[in-house]
N, C-alpha and C positions, 0 to 999 in steps of 0.2 A: 645375892646373886653372888657366885661362887666360879670362880676363872682360874683353870690352873695356867697359867703362862708358862710355867716349866716346860711344861711340854713344846710349846710353841718357838719360844725367845732363842735367840744364838748366842749361846753362852759363853764361844769366845768373842763374841764383842762386848765383853763386860765394860771394857774401859769405856766405851762408849756412853752403854746405858747408863755410867757412873760422872760423867766428865759433865759441870755444872758450870764452865766455862760460859762467858758472853757469847762467843763464837766460837763454832767447833768446823771445824774442815776433814770430813769423813771420807775417805777416798783410796783409789788402790786398783786393781784390779780387776777385769770382767769378772762375774760369777762370783764376787765375793759375799752379796747379797747387804749389800747397802742400803738399796731401797726398802726393804724389809722389814729390818732394825728400824731405820727411821721411822718407820709406821708403827712399827710397836711402842719404842722409845714417848711419840709422840700420843697413842692411847694409853698407855701406863700413866704416863705427866697427866694425862685428866683427869683417867681415874683416881689417880694419889690427894693431886689440889682440890678435887672437888670433895669428893668421900671424907678424908680427915681434915681438911680443911676450911671444908665449905664455899671455894672459892669457883667460880666461872672464869674460865678460859676461852679466850681467842686465839686461836692460831692459824697461820697465812702457811698453804700449802702452794709455792710456785715453780711455773716453767715457762720457758721461752712460749709455747702456742700452747693455748687450749686441746685442742685433738689430741697432743703427746701426753698431756699430764691426765686427762679422762682415760686414754688407754695403760696407764703407767702407772700414779699415783694414787690415783681416783680405785680404780680396780682391783690394789693391793689392801687400799682401806677398807673396799666393801667384802672384799673374802676375809680380810683379819676378823673384820669387827661380825660377820654372821657366824664364824667359824669360834669367836668370843662367843656367841649370844647375846650380844649388847646389842641394846635400841638405838635406833637413832633414825631419823629422820631428816631426808635428803630432796632440799630446791633444788631442780635440774636448769632450772629457768638463772638461777639464781647464785647457782654452787658453792651454795651454803648449806652444809650438813649439822645438825643440833643434835645433842643428847639429851632429852627430856628426863631422867632421870640421874644426870650427873651436872646438875645445876643451870640447865639450857646451854652447858660451853658448845662452843660451834666451832667451825672448822669451814675456813673461807676458800676456795681454789681460785685461784689469780694465774690470770698470762699476761707476759711483759714484751710483750712482742714489737711493741712501737710508741712511738712518742704520745700515740693517745690511751694507750694503755696504761704506760706510766703513769702521766696525770694522774687517771683514776685511783694508781695506790696513796696520792697526797690523801684522799679525805678519810680515809681509814684510819682509825685510831683504837686507842685500848688494846694495845697487841701484846700476845705474852711470848709467842711462840713463832719464830717463822722457820720456815724448811722450805730449799732452793734444791728443785732437783736438778743435777744433770747442770751444775752453774757455773761452767764456764759457754754455755749455750745462751745465757743474756747478757746483756751490754751491761757495762760497767757503772754506766747512767740508772740502768734498773736496778743493780747492786745498791748504789748510795742510797737512791729513796727507800730502797727496804729496810737498810740498817736504821734510815731514818724514823720507821716505823714504828721499832719499839719501845714501845714507851707507853706509860698509863693503864698497864697491863694488872690483874690484882696479883698473879705470881711472886712468888720475893727472888726467883729465879728466870730470869727471861733469859733467852737464847733464840742463837739463830744457828741454824744447822745445815751446810752445805755438803751436796754429797756429788760425787762426781769422779771419771775416770780420768787420769793425769794426760790428756792426748797430747797438746802442743803445747811446748814451753813460749810459744807463744799471743798465749791464752793472759788476759788481766787478771786473770786468776793467780797464776804464775809471777807476771811482775808486782803483783802487791803483794804476797805474803810468802814466796820464797824468794824473788830477788831483795826485797826490802826485808826490814824486821819486822812481825807480826807477831802479834797477843794471840792469833789464834790458837786454840789449840787440835794438829793435825794429826789426827789418827788413821794412822796406815793398814790397810788390811787387802789380802787376795783369796782367791778361790781354796786356800789351804784354810782358810777360817770358814769356812761355811761347810756344817757337817751335811747340807742337804746337798750339795753339788756332787752329782753322776761320776764315777768315774771315767767314762767316758768323753764327759763334757774335759775333763781336766787333763783329759789327753789328748783330747784337740786343741788346749790352749798350750801342753807342753810340745805339742808337734809344731808352734810356731818357733822356735828358738832356730834350729835350722836355715828355713825355706824366708822368716822375715825379721831382721833382730828387733828394729823396731817395735813391733808389732807385741812381740814377745816380753819387749823389757813393758810397755804400756798394758796389755791387758793379763801375760801370765805373772808380772814383779810389781807389777803396780806402779812404777815409777816415771817419771816424768819422760815424756822423749820427743821427738819430731818424726812426724812420718813420712818418710820419703818414698820416690819412686810411686806415688799414686799414679793409678792408670787414666784415670777420670779426672782432669782439670777443667771442661768446656762446660761447667754447671752452675747455676744460680738459683734464689730460691724465690718465690712466687709467694704472694699473699694469697691469692686467689686466682682462681683460673680464668683467662683471659676471655673476652670476646672472640667467636671466628673458628668454635671446633669443627673438625671436620667428621673426626672420627674418633671412637674409644676401644681400647680391647683394654685384655684384661690378662697380666703376664701371671705365671703360679708354678711355684715351687714348692714340690712336698718336701717335707722335713720328719714327719714323723717316725721316732718318739721326736727329735730334737724341732727347728724351726720351723715351718709353714710361713712365706711371705705370697701375698698378694698384693700387685703393683695396677692401678688403672693407669693408663696411658692416652692423655688427652692429646690427639696428634692436629695440629696447626699447620697452617700454609708455610710459616717461617721457624715453625720448634716442637717441642714433642714437651710437656709436663706431666711427670709424674705423682701419684698420690698414691702414699701406701692404706690400705685394706687391710691388711692382715702379717702381722706380724706374731706370731705364738705357737709356740712347743707344745707337744704335747696332742694335737690335734688328729686324733681320728677322721676317717674321713665321712662319718654325720655330722661331727663336729665342724668339720670346715664346708661342708654343704651347708648347713645352717647358717653358718659365718658370712656365705657369701650373699645368704638369701638376708639376712644383717644389712650386711654393706650397699647393698640398693645393685647388686650385681642382677643385670637384664637377662632374661632365659635367651633373647637375641644376641648378647653382647659377645664379640669370640672372644675364649680364654685358651691362650697358647698356653700348653702345660708341661709340665718336665715327663719327657718322654720315658724315664726310667719305672713309670709303674704303670702300665696299660690296663691293669684289675682298676686301679682308682679313677683312673681318666671314665672306665666303659662308664662304671656307678655314678658317676657326676653327670655322664650325657644322659643315663636313665632318668637324672633326677630333673632330666628339663633345659639345662644348661647347653648353650654350643661352646665344645671343648674341641678340641686337636692338638697334634704335636708340634710343640716346639721345635725349631729347627738348634742344637743344640753345639755349632763349629764354634768354639769359644774365640777363636781368635778374628775369624772373620766376623763375630758380633763384637767385639773389642771397637774392629775397626768402623764397624758403621756407626755404632754408639759417638765414637771419636770425631765423628764428623756432621753430627748434627747439633743443635743448640739447645742446651738441654736445662730446664727449669724443673725443681722438688718443690713441692708444694709446701707450703707451712704446715706444721702438724706431723709430714711424713721424717720422724726424726729419724727412723730406723734408715732408711734409705739414705738419707743425710750421710749417716755410719757408717755407711756401707759405701755409697762414693768416695768418704773420706779413707779406709781402712785399703780398699782394694787396688794392690799393691804388685809391682813384678816382685818375685822373687831375684835369691840374689843366693849365687853358689858361695862356698866354704874361703874366697878370698873380697866377696865383697863386689863380686862382678854382675851388674844386673842382668837378668836371665832373660826373654821372652817367653817366659810363664807366670801366669798370675799365683799369687798367694793362694794356695788352696785347701779349705779344712776336712770338709766332707765329702769329697770326692767316691763314688764307686764304679773302680778301674778294672779290675780285673778280677777272674772265677778263681771260684776254692781249689781249683786242681792246677795253680798255675806254680810251679815250679820256680823257686825264688833261692838265688846261689847265696847261702851263710856261709861264713867262714867255717861252719862245721863240716861242710857238705848242702846238696841241693836239696830242698824243703818244700812240700807244699804247701803254697798260705795257708791254705783250712787250717792245716798243722800248726799252725805259728797264732792261730786266734788268742788273746789275751796274755801274751809271753812277749820279751823282750829280749834283745838278744845284737849279737852282730851280724852283720850282711856285707858283701860287695858293691861297692856303690862307683860311681865317673862325678870325678870333680871338674871335667871341664879337658883332663889334659890325660889321666892317667885313671886306673884302677884304684881303691881304697876303703880301707873297713870304715864301716858308719853305723852307727845305732840305729835299730828300728825299734817302733812301741808303737801300741798303738790301733794294734791288728784286727778289727771285726768285719763281721757283717755289717754292710751298709742296706743295702737294697735287696729285698727278695726281686725277681723275677726280671731283673733287670736286661733291656733290650742289650746283645753282644754281638761282636762283629770275630770273624776269624780271620786270620795273617795265620798265612802260610812262610814260610821261609824255606828257600832255595836247597837247605841242608835238610827238610823236612818236618823240622821243627814247626810248634802251633802256638800264637797266643792268641789265646782268647779274652777279651776286654770290648770296654762300653766304647762306642765311636769318639767318642772325646776326648781318651785315654792320650796324653803325650808320648810319642816315640821320637826319641834322640837317632836325627840321621845325621850323613855328614850337610846337610843342608840347615841342620839346626834342628829344631822340634816340632814336629809335625802331629799333628792329630789321628788316631789311628785311621778314621776313616777316612784319609785323603791320600793314605800312602797309596803309591802304585810301584808298578815295576822299575819305573826310574830310582827308585829309592832306594840309599843304600845304608843301613841301618847299623848302628855301634855296636860291635860286639865287644864290651869291654875284657871277657876273658880270653878273645885272639888277638888284643893289643899289646 
């Protein structure tokens, strides 16, 4: 068996691969490749210890919920092992993976969502390595019990690895390992340390700087933050879907080549329960149709889809699904959701993250705006003129560039930096806004326009609204 790991592993994570510390906290920003390197390190350790030293290792891979663990950690293991052509046997009933050619070493996949699951951890012995993914999701009680499992194994270098985004200083991880003295080897990485990250993704993270300093601090810089200005605070978690569901619908947001998301909404008389079905990058339409079938979406189950791509909607409809356009009026949707009792089903980790991170933008003075922080909006057409500091330019001419343009800080016109100008969607539905001086703006209906009455979605503008023109102030 010959495996060329040099073409696979992230060499910028050299410090992480080489550390032999008993406790390693591998933390930082989004898109840094932490989970992939954790998987690679575990596989390499199993290979080295079995081939060179004849040892049989037992590894625990842990996350709060089993559905999240399967969609994240297990999925990465399967893809990496297949790419390495490394034989394995996976018992999906017990969630144990064994390697027959590596002294029958094994990886045990565990969830620690409640007291009963934490209690089961106590029966596990002879553990050589533990990886806790999204460590700040689990309880400090589960963490303590896991640490006590690291004993009796054959490895001469037992180790606990914790991977996480430093989202909130109220986390027990921060309290134990930052506020108090800690012997943990804390290794910090960002997307800059991931050569596999796309320039488009990096630009999206960079774009947080001016609209959400806290999210920029957490997800771009990988530093501990306190996410503020949350839009949704009216949600809790649920272990299972309660009895009494009256109906279900699916919400679908296209993202190719970025993240495509599908969420099932269980509708009850007194609440809605959100269940994550799909949260995946790079899904072309045929892949998406296959995923919808795999997730058990019934052909009569109504799907409300992103209206920006009518061709994809029609293709999904022809595949036999019941699909229609979603109402994309952002502020109405926010107000509607804020008035509901919402629960997020265990295993819907990305839905939880979105709920936590979805926040109001701030202006340059730190004042909260009635505008959500947005990442991938498809707003204006390529022929739209933009007032740059060097004169008006068509926005399509600015694709792939950076520079300065005139912006509005709530009081006056100011120069501001632009970047990440790109085509986000083809064939999106657009509307035309005709101003009294004859100028025309073509944009999507949810594009926000600043008026004397505040930010208004383009589709809701009437002749009664006065749009602020910074060039005339």
